[in-house]
N, C-alpha and C positions, 0 to 999 in steps of 0.2 A: 374555360367553363364559366358561363354566366348564369344568373338567376333572374327570371322574368316573372311578371305577375299580370294577369288579365282575368276579368270576370264578366259575367253577363253578356257573352257574345250573342246568345240567343239565335244561333244559326237557324235559318229557315223561318223566323218569326215575322210574318207580314205586319202584325200590329205595331212592331217596333219602328216601322217606317215613319210613324207619326212623330217620333222623337228624333230619328236619324233622317232628317229631311233632305240631306244631300244625295240620298239614294232613291232610285226610281223602282227598284225591285229587290226582293230578298236575295236573288242570285247576284245582283250587283253588290249589295252590302256584304254578303258572305264572301264573295271573291276578293273584295277590297281588304277585308280583315285577314283572310287566308294569305293573300299576296304579301301583306305587311308582315305576317307571322313568318312566312317562308324567307323573306328578305333579311330577317334579323336573327332568327333562332337556328342554331345548329343541333345536330343529334346529341352532342355532348352537353348542351345547356339544360338547365332545369326550368320547367314552366309550371307555375302554380296557378291553376285555374280555379277561381273563386266562385264557382257555381253558375248554374243556368247556361251551360255550354250550348244546349239546344232547347228549343221551345216551339211547340206546334209545328214541328218540321215533318213534312210529308215525304222527305227523301230518307234514304237509309243513313243514319248517323255514322255508320262504319265507313261510308264512302268519303267522309271528310277527314278521317284520321291520317291517311297518307300525306295530306297537305299540312299536317301539324307536327313539324319536327320537334325534337326535344324529349327529355325525360319528363313525362307529364304526371303531375300530382293533382287530383281532383278533390276540391273541397265542395261538398254537396250544397246545392241551392234548392229553392222551393220547386223549381221546374225539373230538376234532374231525375227524380224517381220515375217519371213517365217515360222518358226516352230510354233510360237504362233498362227498363223492363223489356224493351224491344230488341236489345242487342245481345248477341250470344255472349255468355259469361266468359268464355275462352278469349274472345276478342277484347273484351274489357280488360281482362288480366294481361293481355299482351300489349295493350295501349297505355295503361296507367300503372305507375309504380305503386301508387296507393290511392285509395278513395276514403276520405274521412269527412266527418261532420265539422271538424275544427282541427287546427294544427298549430303547434308552437315550435318555432325554429329558433335555435340559438346560433347567431353568427358572431364573429369576432366583436366583442363589446356591444352587442345589439341583440334584442329579443324581438321576434316578429310573431304576433298572434294572427293567424289567418282564419277568417270566418266569413261566410257569405253575407251575413247580416252585420250592420254596425252595432256596436255595443257601448255602453257607458264606461265600463272598466274592463281591463284585460291584464294579463300577467305583467306585473311591475309598472302599471300605468301611473300609479300615484307616487312612485319612488324614483323611477329611472328615466332620465331624458332620452335614453337610447332604446326605449321600448315603443314599438309601433303596433297598431292594429291595422291590418290590411283587409278591406271588405269590399263588397260590391252592393248589389240589391237596389240602391236608390237612384241609379243612373244619374240624370241631370235634373232631377225633380227638386227644384228649390222651394216648392210649396209644401214639402213634407216638414213636420216639426223636427225631424232628425237633422235636416240640413242646417237650420239656424243654430241648433244646439252644437253640432260638430263645428260649425264655423266659429262660434263664440268660445267654446270651452274645450274642444278636443283637437288641437292642432296636430296631434300624432295619430289621428284616425285617418287613414288614407284610402280614398275611393279609387278602385282599380278598374272601373267601368271603361269601356272603349271610348265613349264619347269624350271623356275628360283627358284621355291619354292618346289622342290622335289615331285611334283604332289600331294601336300596336300593343303587343306585349312589352312591358317596360321594366327597367331595373328599379331597384329601391330608390336610387338617387333621382331618376327621372320621375318616379311616382311622387316623391316629396316635392320636387319643383312644380310638376303639373298641378298638384293639389294646392300648393300655395297660390298659384295663379287662379285656379278655379274658385277657391274660397275668398279670394281678395276682391272679387267682382262685387 
């Protein structure tokens, strides 16, 4: 059993093609992310989705769920209430183990605070070198004030957006490595 993290997939969002320039269509983008997901995650693994799973999607969100193996935990983002309101609550219950605004996970000698948005402080962030914030929301936008602040002061705030993580759900170790590379640029 493995633990994976991904956020801001924004399945179906044509506006995101301006950031994800390698893709020519939302269908190509969605299939690439879903193919990567299916190639890596088993039904026994846990996947923590840090918000904005769908956005401006004109397809049925439920049609994507069969291509997302794993025990799914959804941390709500700013775009999630819109698509969730369109999905049968029974389907949501069958697809997600939990749906939260924020989540604290205790692993062996490590605390993980999961939130869609980056934060200045989180559980044990000032005391414990093995405490991390895993967030999404900022994608690859280096022009946001949060990017410079995280880069300079918050090395344990980890961005799990697909663009930084090669469009895969990633483990904590991969997330740490990918963020070191991203913020060192």
